KOLNU-708545 format. One record per atom (N, C-alpha, C): residue in three letters; x, y, z. Coordinates in pm, whole numbers, padded with zeros to 5 digits, always signed. Example, Ala and Ser with C-alpha at 12.3 -4.5 7.8 and 13.67 -1.06 7.14 Angstrom:
// KOLNU-708545
ala+01319-00569+00780
ala+01230-00450+00780
ala+01320-00330+00780
ser+01285-00225+00708
ser+01367-00106+00714
ser+01290+00003+00787
//
This chain:
// KOLNU-708545
met+00084-00119+00000
met+00000+00000+00000
met+00088+00124+00000
trp+00052+00220-00085
trp+00127+00345-00093
trp+00063+00451-00003
leu+00143+00519+00079
leu+00098+00628+00164
leu+00179+00752+00133
his+00115+00869+00133
his+00193+00992+00119
his+00290+01005+00236
leu+00404+01065+00210
leu+00508+01072+00313
leu+00459+01141+00439
asp+00373+01243+00426
asp+00325+01310+00547
asp+00234+01219+00630
gln+00167+01123+00563
gln+00086+01026+00636
gln+00172+00922+00706
ala+00297+00908+00658
ala+00386+00805+00712
ala+00489+00864+00807
gly+00459+00981+00861
gly+00548+01037+00962
gly+00640+01144+00911
gly+00613+01203+00794
gly+00700+01307+00741
gly+00637+01444+00743
ala+00556+01470+00845
ala+00479+01596+00846
ala+00560+01715+00895
asn+00666+01692+00970
asn+00744+01803+01024
asn+00841+01853+00918
cys+00796+01944+00835
cys+00874+01990+00720
cys+00930+02129+00745
pro+01045+02161+00685
pro+01101+02294+00700
pro+01013+02400+00635
asp+01039+02525+00670
asp+00969+02635+00605
asp+01003+02636+00457
pro+00914+02689+00370
pro+00944+02697+00228
pro+01063+02788+00202
val+01121+02771+00081
val+01234+02855+00045
val+01187+03000+00036
ser+01281+03093+00037
ser+01246+03235+00041
ser+01174+03277-00086
thr+01108+03390-00078
thr+01032+03440-00193
thr+01098+03561-00257
asp+01229+03580-00236
asp+01300+03688-00304
asp+01290+03667-00454
met+01258+03773-00525
met+01242+03762-00670
met+01375+03734-00737
ala+01371+03659-00844
ala+01489+03628-00923
ala+01455+03642-01070
arg+01558+03642-01150
arg+01542+03650-01296
arg+01600+03520-01352
ile+01515+03438-01411
ile+01554+03304-01455
ile+01541+03296-01607
gly+01647+03252-01674
gly+01642+03228-01817
gly+01602+03084-01844
ile+01512+03063-01939
ile+01466+02929-01976
ile+01492+02909-02124
leu+01577+02814-02157
leu+01612+02785-02295
leu+01542+02657-02338
gly+01433+02675-02412
gly+01351+02562-02454
gly+01218+02564-02381
val+01108+02590-02453
val+00977+02600-02390
val+00883+02494-02444
gly+00932+02370-02444
gly+00846+02257-02476
gly+00759+02223-02356
ala+00721+02097-02343
ala+00631+02057-02234
ala+00691+02089-02098
val+00820+02057-02077
val+00883+02081-01948
val+00913+02230-01928
gly+00971+02295-02028
gly+01007+02435-02014
gly+00887+02525-01988
ala+00775+02497-02053
ala+00655+02578-02032
ala+00601+02560-01890
arg+00601+02435-01842
arg+00556+02410-01704
arg+00648+02476-01604
leu+00776+02470-01629
leu+00876+02534-01542
leu+00851+02684-01535
ala+00832+02747-01650
ala+00809+02891-01653
ala+00685+02928-01572
arg+00580+02851-01587
arg+00457+02881-01512
arg+00479+02865-01362
gln+00557+02763-01322
gln+00590+02746-01180
gln+00660+02870-01125
leu+00758+02918-01197
leu+00838+03031-01148
leu+00756+03159-01141
val+00670+03179-01239
val+00591+03301-01243
val+00479+03299-01140
ser+00409+03188-01128
ser+00289+03183-01044
ser+00320+03152-00898
thr+00419+03066-00873
thr+00449+03025-00735
thr+00553+03113-00670
asp+00652+03157-00747
asp+00765+03231-00690
asp+00767+03379-00724
asp+00677+03424-00812
asp+00677+03564-00856
asp+00810+03604-00919
asp+00876+03509-00985
asp+01001+03539-01053
asp+00974+03595-01192
asp+01073+03667-01246
asp+01071+03707-01386
asp+01142+03600-01468
val+01084+03564-01581
val+01145+03462-01666
val+01176+03521-01803
val+01291+03482-01857
val+01332+03523-01990
val+01334+03397-02076
leu+01254+03397-02182
leu+01234+03277-02263
leu+01313+03286-02393
arg+01375+03172-02426
arg+01441+03159-02557
arg+01403+03025-02618
asp+01367+03027-02744
asp+01336+02905-02816
asp+01341+02938-02965
glu+01396+02847-03043
glu+01406+02873-03187
glu+01271+02867-03257
arg+01171+02812-03190
arg+01035+02805-03247
arg+00960+02934-03208
arg+00956+03028-03298
arg+00903+03161-03268
arg+00758+03157-03223
asn+00673+03082-03292
asn+00532+03077-03257
asn+00512+03016-03117
arg+00589+02913-03088
arg+00576+02847-02959
arg+00616+02940-02845
val+00729+03007-02857
val+00775+03092-02747
val+00682+03211-02728
glu+00626+03266-02836
glu+00532+03376-02822
glu+00403+03331-02753
met+00356+03211-02784
met+00235+03159-02721
met+00257+03139-02571
val+00372+03081-02534
val+00402+03057-02393
val+00415+03189-02318
ala+00488+03284-02376
ala+00508+03413-02310
ala+00375+03484-02288
gln+00287+03480-02387
gln+00158+03546-02375
gln+00075+03484-02262
ser+00084+03353-02247
ser+00005+03285-02143
ser+00056+03316-02003
leu+00182+03360-01991
leu+00243+03384-01860
leu+00223+03526-01809
gly+00192+03619-01897
gly+00169+03756-01854
gly+00294+03840-01850
glu+00289+03948-01771
glu+00392+04051-01776
glu+00526+04007-01716
arg+00528+03901-01639
arg+00655+03857-01580
arg+00741+03778-01677
ala+00689+03749-01794
ala+00763+03674-01895
ala+00803+03765-02010
ser+00926+03751-02054
ser+00974+03825-02171
ser+01046+03730-02263
ile+01056+03769-02388
ile+01122+03687-02489
ile+01254+03752-02527
asn+01361+03672-02528
asn+01490+03717-02577
asn+01515+03645-02708
arg+01528+03720-02816
arg+01537+03658-02948
arg+01681+03636-02994
gly+01775+03642-02903
gly+01913+03612-02939
gly+01932+03465-02967
ala+02052+03429-03015
ala+02085+03288-03033
ala+02086+03219-02897
leu+02065+03088-02896
leu+02053+03015-02770
leu+02174+03034-02680
asp+02293+03049-02739
asp+02414+03060-02656
asp+02463+03204-02639
asp+02380+03301-02679
asp+02415+03441-02652
asp+02408+03470-02502
pro+02487+03567-02453
pro+02481+03600-02310
pro+02341+03643-02267
leu+02310+03617-02139
leu+02182+03655-02081
leu+02206+03723-01947
asp+02129+03824-01918
asp+02137+03893-01789
asp+02035+03828-01695
val+02074+03715-01636
val+01985+03639-01548
val+02065+03585-01430
asp+01993+03539-01328
asp+02058+03476-01213
asp+02090+03330-01240
val+02000+03261-01310
val+02014+03118-01338
val+01961+03093-01478
val+02027+03002-01550
val+01977+02955-01680
val+01932+02810-01664
val+01809+02781-01706
val+01760+02644-01707
val+01758+02595-01851
leu+01826+02484-01875
leu+01831+02423-02007
leu+01725+02315-02014
ser+01617+02342-02089
ser+01506+02249-02097
ser+01473+02212-02241
gly+01573+02223-02327
gly+01556+02184-02467
gly+01578+02036-02487
pro+01574+01989-02612
pro+01589+01847-02640
pro+01726+01793-02601
ala+01734+01661-02594
ala+01861+01594-02564
ala+01965+01627-02670
arg+02091+01624-02628
arg+02208+01648-02713
arg+02217+01793-02760
thr+02146+01884-02694
thr+02155+02026-02729
thr+02205+02111-02612
gln+02229+02049-02497
gln+02249+02127-02376
gln+02395+02145-02334
thr+02482+02056-02374
thr+02618+02057-02320
thr+02695+02183-02356
his+02697+02219-02484
his+02775+02337-02523
his+02713+02463-02466
leu+02580+02465-02449
leu+02516+02580-02387
leu+02559+02594-02241
ala+02561+02483-02170
ala+02603+02487-02030
ala+02746+02537-02018
glu+02833+02490-02106
glu+02973+02532-02101
glu+02986+02682-02125
arg+02909+02734-02218
arg+02914+02878-02247
arg+02871+02960-02125
phe+02762+02919-02062
phe+02710+02996-01949
phe+02799+02981-01826
val+02859+02866-01807
val+02954+02850-01696
val+03071+02945-01713
arg+03121+02957-01836
arg+03231+03050-01862
arg+03191+03194-01834
gln+03063+03224-01848
gln+03013+03359-01821
gln+02981+03379-01673
gly+02999+03272-01592
gly+02974+03282-01448
gly+02827+03275-01411
ile+02745+03211-01495
ile+02601+03200-01470
ile+02569+03057-01425
his+02489+03045-01321
his+02447+02913-01273
his+02359+02845-01378
val+02366+02711-01382
val+02296+02633-01483
val+02218+02520-01417
val+02096+02499-01463
val+02015+02383-01426
val+01979+02310-01555
ser+02007+02180-01561
ser+01976+02102-01680
ser+01869+01998-01649
thr+01771+01987-01738
thr+01665+01887-01722
thr+01690+01761-01803
ser+01801+01752-01873
ser+01825+01640-01964
ser+01838+01508-01890
asp+01778+01403-01949
asp+01798+01267-01898
asp+01872+01182-02001
asp+01947+01247-02088
asp+02027+01179-02189
asp+02164+01144-02131
leu+02209+01022-02149
leu+02334+00976-02090
leu+02453+01058-02138
thr+02460+01088-02267
thr+02571+01166-02320
thr+02573+01306-02261
asp+02456+01368-02252
asp+02446+01501-02190
asp+02496+01498-02046
val+02447+01402-01970
val+02480+01397-01827
val+02630+01375-01806
lys+02690+01288-01883
lys+02836+01267-01873
lys+02910+01397-01898
ala+02874+01467-02006
ala+02944+01590-02042
ala+02919+01701-01940
leu+02799+01709-01886
leu+02768+01812-01787
leu+02844+01788-01657
leu+02854+01663-01614
leu+02931+01631-01493
leu+03079+01663-01512
ala+03126+01653-01636
ala+03267+01683-01664
ala+03298+01832-01652
leu+03195+01916-01638
leu+03216+02060-01619
leu+03245+02094-01472
asp+03255+01994-01387
asp+03267+02020-01243
asp+03385+02111-01209
ser+03503+02080-01263
ser+03620+02161-01227
ser+03606+02305-01274
gln+03555+02325-01398
gln+03533+02461-01447
gln+03434+02537-01360
ala+03327+02469-01323
ala+03225+02534-01241
ala+03279+02568-01102
arg+03359+02480-01046
arg+03417+02507-00914
arg+03511+02628-00920
glu+03589+02637-01026
glu+03681+02751-01039
glu+03605+02883-01041
arg+03486+02882-01100
arg+03408+03006-01113
arg+03301+03019-01005
gln+03301+02923-00908
gln+03202+02924-00800
gln+03059+02926-00855
val+03037+02839-00954
val+02908+02832-01023
val+02845+02695-00996
his+02714+02695-00983
his+02639+02569-00970
his+02596+02518-01107
val+02616+02389-01131
val+02557+02322-01247
val+02479+02203-01192
val+02347+02214-01189
val+02262+02107-01139
val+02228+02016-01256
val+02269+01890-01245
val+02258+01794-01355
val+02140+01699-01329
gly+02054+01684-01429
gly+01943+01591-01415
gly+01835+01641-01322
ala+01786+01764-01343
ala+01681+01820-01258
ala+01545+01798-01322
gly+01502+01673-01324
gly+01374+01638-01384
gly+01299+01538-01298
phe+01217+01457-01364
phe+01141+01354-01294
phe+01235+01241-01254
ala+01309+01190-01354
ala+01410+01087-01330
ala+01516+01097-01439
pro+01641+01131-01403
pro+01685+01165-01268
pro+01633+01302-01226
gly+01637+01325-01098
gly+01590+01451-01041
gly+01515+01421-00914
leu+01384+01408-00924
leu+01304+01371-00808
leu+01351+01237-00751
thr+01386+01144-00838
thr+01433+01013-00790
thr+01560+01026-00706
cys+01649+01118-00743
cys+01772+01138-00667
cys+01741+01188-00525
val+01647+01281-00516
val+01610+01336-00385
val+01544+01228-00300
leu+01458+01147-00361
leu+01394+01039-00287
leu+01495+00935-00239
ala+01596+00907-00322
ala+01698+00809-00282
ala+01776+00858-00160
val+01814+00986-00161
val+01887+01041-00047
val+01799+01043+00078
his+01671+01074+00058
his+01580+01077+00172
his+01566+00938+00233
ala+01553+00837+00147
ala+01542+00700+00197
ala+01670+00656+00268
ala+01784+00703+00220
ala+01913+00663+00278
ala+01929+00708+00422
lys+01853+00810+00463
lys+01863+00857+00601
lys+01818+00752+00702
lys+01747+00650+00654
lys+01699+00545+00743
lys+01804+00436+00767
phe+01919+00447+00702
phe+02021+00343+00710
phe+02154+00398+00760
glu+02231+00311+00822
glu+02370+00343+00854
glu+02459+00320+00733
leu+02421+00223+00649
leu+02497+00190+00529
leu+02400+00155+00417
val+02415+00221+00301
val+02333+00192+00184
val+02406+00093+00095
asp+02339-00019+00064
asp+02397-00123-00021
asp+02354-00109-00167
glu+02226-00080-00190
glu+02173-00080-00326
glu+02071+00031-00344
val+02067+00085-00466
val+01965+00183-00506
val+01912+00139-00642
his+01781+00124-00652
his+01720+00080-00778
his+01610+00178-00818
ile+01622+00231-00941
ile+01530+00333-00993
ile+01446+00273-01105
ala+01318+00306-01108
ala+01232+00270-01220
ala+01141+00389-01250
lys+01111+00407-01377
lys+01022+00517-01415
lys+00928+00473-01525
ser+00813+00541-01532
ser+00712+00513-01633
ser+00655+00645-01682
gly+00635+00656-01813
gly+00576+00777-01869
gly+00679+00873-01923
thr+00633+00966-02007
thr+00720+01066-02068
thr+00658+01205-02058
gly+00744+01307-02071
gly+00700+01444-02050
gly+00655+01518-02173
gly+00652+01459-02288
gly+00614+01528-02411
gly+00681+01461-02529
pro+00662+01512-02651
pro+00717+01447-02770
pro+00868+01430-02767
ala+00944+01533-02728
ala+01090+01520-02726
ala+01133+01416-02623
cys+01068+01415-02509
cys+01098+01317-02405
cys+01063+01176-02452
ala+00950+01162-02520
ala+00910+01030-02571
ala+01011+00977-02672
arg+01059+01064-02760
arg+01159+01020-02858
arg+01290+00980-02789
gln+01329+01055-02687
gln+01450+01024-02613
gln+01439+00887-02545
his+01327+00860-02482
his+01308+00731-02415
his+01302+00617-02516
his+01243+00643-02633
his+01238+00543-02739
his+01379+00504-02783
arg+01463+00604-02803
arg+01602+00576-02843
arg+01678+00505-02731
ala+01655+00548-02607
ala+01730+00492-02495
ala+01705+00343-02479
leu+01584+00298-02508
leu+01550+00158-02493
leu+01630+00069-02589
gly+01673+00125-02701
gly+01750+00048-02799
gly+01900+00062-02784
arg+01946+00132-02682
arg+02090+00153-02661
arg+02136+00085-02534
gly+02268+00070-02522
gly+02325+00000-02409
gly+02301+00069-02276
ala+02275-00011-02174
ala+02248+00042-02039
ala+02377+00040-01957
ile+02382+00129-01857
ile+02497+00135-01768
ile+02448+00134-01624
asp+02492+00034-01547
asp+02461+00022-01406
asp+02591+00020-01326
trp+02579+00023-01196
trp+02695+00016-01107
trp+02686-00115-01028
arg+02793-00195-01033
arg+02791-00323-00965
arg+02928-00351-00903
asp+02932-00361-00772
asp+03053-00400-00698
asp+03174-00316-00737
gly+03157-00185-00739
gly+03269-00095-00757
gly+03310-00067-00900
glu+03232-00110-00998
glu+03267-00081-01138
glu+03140-00070-01222
trp+03158-00008-01338
trp+03044+00011-01427
trp+03013-00119-01499
asp+02884-00146-01512
asp+02836-00270-01571
asp+02750-00236-01693
phe+02793-00279-01809
phe+02725-00245-01934
phe+02640-00363-01980
arg+02512-00336-02006
arg+02418-00440-02048
arg+02336-00391-02168
pro+02281-00484-02247
pro+02200-00443-02362
pro+02070-00373-02319
gly+02032-00269-02393
gly+01903-00207-02369
gly+01790-00303-02402
gly+01681-00294-02329
gly+01568-00383-02351
gly+01580-00516-02280
ser+01687-00537-02205
ser+01705-00662-02130
ser+01668-00641-01984
gly+01676-00748-01905
gly+01655-00738-01761
gly+01513-00705-01722
arg+01416-00774-01781
arg+01275-00746-01749
arg+01250-00760-01598
glu+01178-00663-01544
glu+01144-00665-01401
glu+01007-00601-01383
leu+00920-00666-01309
leu+00788-00612-01280
leu+00801-00515-01163
cys+00774-00388-01189
cys+00788-00284-01086
cys+00651-00227-01051
trp+00626-00210-00922
trp+00498-00156-00875
trp+00512-00008-00846
phe+00436+00071-00921
phe+00437+00216-00906
phe+00312+00260-00828
pro+00315+00382-00775
pro+00194+00433-00709
pro+00074+00432-00803
asp-00045+00409-00746
asp-00168+00412-00824
asp-00191+00552-00880
pro-00251+00563-00998
pro-00315+00456-01074
pro-00223+00387-01176
ile-00093+00414-01174
ile-00003+00351-01272
ile+00008+00202-01244
gly+00033+00165-01118
gly+00035+00024-01081
gly+00154-00052-01136
pro+00141-00184-01156
pro+00254-00268-01200
pro+00286-00248-01348
gln+00414-00239-01379
gln+00460-00223-01517
gln+00584-00307-01538
asp+00595-00369-01656
asp+00720-00435-01694
asp+00823-00328-01728
cys+00940-00338-01666
cys+01045-00239-01686
cys+01173-00307-01733
tyr+01252-00233-01813
tyr+01371-00290-01876
tyr+01489-00194-01866
arg+01607-00249-01885
arg+01726-00165-01892
arg+01719-00077-02017
ala+01783+00039-02008
ala+01791+00132-02121
ala+01909+00224-02096
glu+01938+00308-02194
glu+02050+00402-02180
glu+02005+00519-02092
leu+02010+00496-01963
leu+01964+00593-01864
leu+02082+00641-01780
pro+02082+00768-01736
pro+02198+00824-01669
pro+02192+00820-01516
asp+02089+00758-01460
asp+02065+00769-01316
asp+02186+00729-01233
ala+02252+00620-01269
ala+02365+00573-01190
ala+02477+00676-01185
leu+02496+00752-01292
leu+02605+00850-01298
leu+02589+00959-01192
val+02466+00998-01162
val+02444+01104-01064
val+02419+01051-00924
leu+02393+00920-00911
leu+02367+00862-00780
leu+02490+00805-00712
val+02576+00739-00789
val+02693+00673-00729
val+02779+00769-00647
pro+02809+00891-00695
pro+02891+00981-00613
pro+02829+01019-00479
ala+02697+01008-00470
ala+02628+01048-00346
ala+02625+00937-00242
phe+02663+00815-00281
phe+02655+00700-00189
phe+02787+00625-00188
pro+02886+00674-00117
pro+03016+00605-00110
pro+02998+00463-00058
gly+03058+00368-00128
gly+03050+00229-00085
gly+02929+00153-00132
val+02837+00218-00205
val+02719+00148-00254
val+02761+00036-00349
arg+02696-00080-00338
arg+02735-00195-00420
arg+02666-00197-00556
arg+02538-00161-00558
arg+02463-00168-00684
arg+02375-00045-00700
val+02374+00009-00822
val+02280+00115-00860
val+02229+00081-00999
thr+02098+00065-01013
thr+02040+00027-01141
thr+01924+00121-01175
ser+01887+00123-01302
ser+01771+00201-01345
ser+01702+00128-01459
arg+01570+00139-01461
arg+01489+00076-01563
arg+01374+00168-01603
val+01319+00143-01721
val+01208+00222-01773
val+01098+00127-01819
ser+00974+00166-01798
ser+00864+00080-01840
ser+00855+00078-01993
ala+00816-00036-02047
ala+00807-00049-02192
ala+00712-00163-02227
thr+00647-00149-02342
thr+00562-00255-02394
thr+00643-00341-02490
arg+00582-00448-02536
arg+00647-00534-02635
arg+00676-00455-02763
arg+00580-00371-02804
arg+00601-00287-02924
arg+00719-00194-02904
asp+00729-00133-02786
asp+00841-00043-02758
asp+00974-00114-02778
arg+00986-00234-02726
arg+01112-00308-02735
arg+01144-00348-02879
leu+01042-00394-02952
leu+01065-00442-03088
leu+01101-00330-03184
thr+01054-00208-03156
thr+01076-00096-03249
thr+01178+00006-03199
ser+01246-00024-03087
ser+01332+00076-03024
ser+01451+00116-03110
arg+01492+00034-03204
arg+01605+00069-03291
arg+01559+00129-03424
leu+01430+00155-03435
leu+01372+00219-03553
leu+01326+00360-03517
pro+01305+00446-03618
pro+01248+00577-03587
pro+01112+00562-03522
met+01078+00656-03435
met+00949+00652-03367
met+00839+00686-03467
leu+00742+00596-03487
leu+00648+00609-03597
leu+00509+00651-03552
trp+00482+00658-03422
trp+00346+00689-03376
trp+00345+00823-03302
pro+00231+00891-03305
pro+00223+01023-03240
pro+00224+01011-03087
thr+00263+01119-03022
thr+00265+01122-02876
thr+00182+01239-02825
asp+00144+01231-02699
asp+00069+01339-02635
asp+00157+01462-02625
pro+00111+01581-02673
pro+00195+01701-02667
pro+00241+01737-02526
glu+00161+01705-02425
glu+00198+01737-02288
glu+00242+01614-02209
gly+00242+01498-02273
gly+00277+01376-02201
gly+00161+01327-02117
gly+00151+01197-02100
gly+00045+01140-02017
gly+00090+01125-01873
pro+00012+01054-01792
pro+00051+01031-01653
pro+00173+00940-01645
gly+00252+00959-01542
gly+00372+00877-01523
gly+00401+00859-01375
ala+00506+00786-01346
ala+00542+00759-01206
ala+00689+00722-01197
val+00742+00737-01077
val+00878+00690-01048
val+00874+00604-00923
arg+00970+00515-00913
arg+00983+00426-00798
arg+01130+00421-00760
val+01159+00437-00631
val+01296+00436-00581
val+01303+00333-00468
glu+01383+00231-00488
glu+01402+00126-00387
glu+01545+00133-00334
val+01557+00151-00205
val+01688+00161-00140
val+01701+00047-00038
arg+01810-00027-00049
arg+01839-00137+00044
arg+01963-00101+00124
gly+01956-00127+00253
gly+02070-00094+00338
gly+02065-00166+00470
arg+02155-00123+00559
arg+02166-00189+00690
arg+02168-00084+00800
ser+02103-00119+00908
ser+02103-00037+01028
ser+02099-00128+01149
glu+02193-00105+01242
glu+02206-00189+01360
glu+02223-00336+01323
gly+02297-00359+01214
gly+02329-00495+01172
gly+02220-00568+01097
arg+02106-00504+01075
arg+01995-00569+01006
arg+01970-00505+00871
gly+01940-00589+00773
gly+01909-00538+00640
gly+01761-00507+00625
ser+01729-00402+00552
ser+01590-00367+00528
ser+01579-00291+00396
val+01457-00264+00357
val+01427-00201+00228
val+01330-00086+00250
val+01355+00026+00184
val+01262+00139+00182
val+01227+00167+00036
val+01099+00181+00008
val+01053+00209-00128
val+00971+00338-00128
tyr+01016+00436-00205
tyr+00945+00562-00224
tyr+00899+00570-00370
gly+00800+00652-00393
gly+00753+00672-00529
gly+00679+00803-00543
ala+00640+00834-00666
ala+00560+00953-00694
ala+00485+00931-00824
met+00364+00985-00833
met+00284+00976-00954
met+00242+01117-00994
asp+00268+01152-01120
asp+00230+01283-01171
asp+00252+01281-01321
arg+00210+01386-01388
arg+00253+01403-01527
arg+00401+01436-01525
pro+00484+01360-01596
pro+00628+01383-01589
pro+00669+01526-01621
ala+00602+01590-01718
ala+00638+01728-01751
ala+00609+01822-01636
val+00497+01799-01566
val+00460+01883-01452
val+00561+01865-01339
ala+00592+01738-01307
ala+00686+01711-01199
ala+00826+01762-01233
ala+00869+01741-01357
ala+01002+01787-01398
ala+01011+01939-01391
gly+00906+02008-01434
gly+00905+02154-01425
gly+00915+02202-01282
ala+00846+02133-01191
ala+00852+02171-01050
ala+00990+02145-00992
val+01051+02032-01025
val+01185+02001-00975
val+01286+02105-01024
ala+01281+02139-01152
ala+01374+02239-01206
ala+01350+02376-01142
ala+01223+02409-01115
ala+01192+02537-01051
ala+01249+02543-00909
val+01231+02434-00833
val+01283+02432-00696
val+01436+02434-00697
ala+01498+02362-00790
ala+01645+02365-00800
ala+01693+02506-00829
ser+01624+02577-00917
ser+01661+02716-00948
ser+01649+02805-00825
arg+01539+02787-00750
arg+01520+02867-00630
arg+01626+02835-00524
phe+01664+02709-00512
phe+01768+02672-00416
phe+01900+02741-00451
ile+01929+02753-00580
ile+02051+02825-00621
ile+02041+02971-00580
val+01930+03034-00614
val+01912+03176-00583
val+01923+03201-00433
asp+01870+03111-00353
asp+01867+03128-00208
asp+01992+03075-00138
gly+02091+03027-00216
gly+02214+02976-00157
gly+02193+02850-00075
ala+02097+02766-00116
ala+02059+02649-00037
ala+02121+02519-00087
leu+02205+02523-00190
leu+02271+02400-00237
leu+02391+02368-00149
asn+02423+02240-00143
asn+02530+02192-00054
asn+02670+02216-00110
arg+02682+02232-00240
arg+02815+02242-00300
arg+02808+02319-00431
val+02921+02379-00471
val+02932+02436-00604
val+02987+02329-00697
gly+02987+02359-00826
gly+03033+02262-00923
gly+02916+02191-00989
ala+02949+02088-01066
ala+02848+02011-01140
ala+02816+01882-01066
ala+02690+01861-01035
ala+02648+01742-00961
ala+02499+01725-00975
gly+02452+01605-00945
gly+02309+01578-00939
gly+02249+01627-00809
leu+02118+01619-00799
leu+02049+01666-00680
leu+02080+01582-00558
ala+02117+01456-00576
ala+02147+01370-00461
ala+02264+01425-00380
glu+02360+01488-00446
glu+02474+01547-00376
glu+02449+01691-00334
ser+02343+01752-00384
ser+02334+01898-00378
ser+02234+01955-00280
val+02133+01878-00239
val+02024+01939-00163
val+01995+01862-00035
asp+01933+01932+00059
asp+01873+01867+00174
asp+01740+01807+00128
ser+01727+01677+00139
ser+01612+01609+00080
ser+01480+01651+00142
leu+01476+01668+00274
leu+01351+01704+00339
leu+01303+01842+00295
ala+01396+01938+00291
ala+01359+02073+00247
ala+01312+02073+00102
phe+01379+01996+00018
phe+01343+01992-00124
phe+01205+01928-00142
leu+01182+01815-00075
leu+01053+01747-00087
leu+00940+01831-00029
ala+00968+01905+00077
ala+00865+01992+00135
ala+00826+02101+00037
glu+00925+02156-00032
glu+00894+02261-00130
glu+00819+02204-00249
leu+00855+02083-00293
leu+00779+02019-00401
leu+00635+01993-00359
ala+00615+01948-00235
ala+00480+01922-00186
ala+00397+02050-00184
arg+00461+02161-00151
arg+00392+02291-00152
arg+00343+02325-00291
arg+00413+02274-00391
arg+00377+02301-00531
arg+00287+02191-00589
gly+00250+02094-00507
gly+00156+01991-00552
gly+00219+01861-00597
val+00352+01848-00590
val+00419+01724-00627
val+00452+01649-00498
arg+00379+01542-00472
arg+00390+01473-00345
arg+00445+01332-00366
ala+00537+01294-00280
ala+00595+01161-00282
ala+00518+01068-00190
ala+00536+00938-00212
ala+00468+00836-00131
ala+00569+00730-00089
val+00535+00659+00019
val+00617+00549+00067
val+00534+00422+00060
phe+00598+00313+00020
phe+00529+00184+00013
phe+00536+00118+00149
glu+00418+00093+00208
glu+00411+00027+00338
glu+00372-00119+00314
gly+00464-00209+00343
gly+00438-00351+00324
gly+00554-00430+00378
glu+00550-00559+00355
glu+00657-00645+00404
glu+00762-00663+00296
ser+00888-00639+00332
ser+01000-00658+00241
ser+01110-00731+00314
gln+01188-00803+00241
gln+01299-00875+00300
gln+01425-00839+00224
ala+01535-00821+00295
ala+01661-00789+00231
ala+01760-00899+00258
//
């Protein structure tokens, strides 16, 4: 049975982050970028500066947001007068943009869940540290919310042995295409101190997500979750990630995506299973969340941006949220915005 975290003893939450106004640049106003912009304007009273090569799309989004939104028609990598830049464009478009803004001394938040993007963004760590700049890597549904849930679950253990991530659903057409490609590419997990490479579409596992998503067959894919989780858990033995898929998804994953997708993405969910030891006994904690992935990803990126503005991140440089935030404060702020996590209450054996 799934219970919201506040029902399971997590009601004592910190105060919300400050409401000091900030100026946030958003590069890419697809399903995630548009939701992110609305979060910042409506919840935080921030000013947002929008950039997107699709002129009609960016004008429509800006008009819907009102006077706090403006459009900058420069090239994507032109300088911006903002506190934070959020990169919410398609996969394989974010790395060079992040590098340009880091050189300009501007903080960066990336929503990409592409393995190549995440590797390259993490490699900016030394440059970002030299300039005292934050680069938040994987600030989405998964990785992103899953990283925060994993760290939160880890607080129940003296030693974390394993972290297993599963996700279902996509945030829009670009996200759907990315997940389609990922299923046909090699997966990377962490096993006993080294990287473990396996074929995409292998390793079928039935994963139970919060209702109404429920049980889904999940498979290995080219997912970056282990790259941002392993540094946060010294000594962890295994870190894996899987994505839900149908038989059609697996059979066509190496072909172009031939069917239409929901412009805003349908409902989705994430599941985070952490195994560890406390007082010599092994146990399991399972957290999850159900929402539209674009909505949840927009909220995660918005909270990450606010944490940067408020000086609430744990470290400078390039890292995932698992290394960067206090999990309780982050989850409390997400809950204030309507994104609520749940804990699975049942019998588990480790």
